[in-house]
C-alpha positions in Angstrom: 0.0 0.0 0.0 1.3 3.5 -0.9 1.8 5.9 1.9 2.6 9.6 2.0 6.2 8.7 2.9 6.5 6.9 -0.5 5.7 10.0 -2.4 8.6 12.1 -3.6 8.9 15.5 -5.1 12.1 17.4 -5.9 12.8 20.5 -3.7 13.0 23.5 -6.0 15.8 26.0 -5.7 15.0 29.6 -6.7 17.8 30.3 -9.2 17.4 27.2 -11.5 13.6 27.6 -11.4 13.9 31.3 -12.3 16.0 30.3 -15.3 13.5 27.7 -16.4 10.7 30.3 -16.1 12.7 32.8 -18.2 13.3 30.1 -20.9 9.6 29.2 -21.0 8.6 32.9 -21.2 11.0 33.4 -24.1 9.7 30.2 -25.9 6.1 31.3 -25.4 6.6 34.9 -26.6 8.7 33.8 -29.6 6.6 30.9 -30.7 6.2 31.0 -34.5 3.1 28.8 -34.6 0.4 27.3 -32.4 2.1 23.9 -31.9 5.3 25.7 -30.6 3.2 27.8 -28.3 1.2 24.8 -27.0 4.4 22.9 -26.4 5.9 25.8 -24.4 2.6 26.1 -22.4 2.6 22.4 -21.7 6.2 22.7 -20.3 5.2 25.7 -18.2 2.2 23.6 -16.8 4.6 20.7 -16.1 6.9 23.0 -14.1 4.0 24.5 -12.2 2.7 21.1 -11.3 6.1 19.9 -10.1 6.3 22.9 -7.7 2.7 22.5 -6.5 3.2 18.8 -5.9 6.3 19.5 -3.8 4.5 22.3 -1.9 1.5 20.1 -1.2 3.7 17.3 0.2 5.5 19.7 2.4 2.3 21.0 3.9 0.8 17.5 4.3 3.9 16.2 6.0 4.1 19.2 8.3 0.4 19.0 9.2 0.8 15.3 10.1 3.6 15.9 12.5 4.1 19.6 13.5 6.8 18.6 16.0 9.1 17.1 13.4 12.1 19.4 13.0 12.8 18.3 9.4 9.2 18.9 8.3 9.1 22.3 10.1 12.3 23.4 8.3 11.0 22.3 4.9 7.7 24.2 5.6 9.7 27.3 6.5 11.7 27.0 3.3 8.5 26.6 1.3 6.9 29.6 3.0 9.9 31.7 2.2 10.2 30.5 -1.4 6.5 30.5 -2.4 6.0 34.2 -2.9 9.1 34.4 -5.1 7.9 31.4 -7.2 4.5 33.0 -7.5 6.1 36.2 -8.8 7.9 34.1 -11.5 4.6 32.4 -12.3 2.7 35.7 -12.7 
């Protein structure tokens, strides 16, 4: 049976994620046709989903055990990073 501990999501770092967002923005704005624009949007959606999955797991784990120092540290990192990632997404 699958448990929450079996679920994994990579922890995003701001700088590499910002680079990926800039590349996607460039691809979207310079798309020469609909298929190129759609592919770029699909990649943007994939990145967004990766970040949201990680964030959801962070909050779930913390809410399951608020006394766990590792979960608390990850939650604090997520809380610090989230506004910066939202700014990139907007």
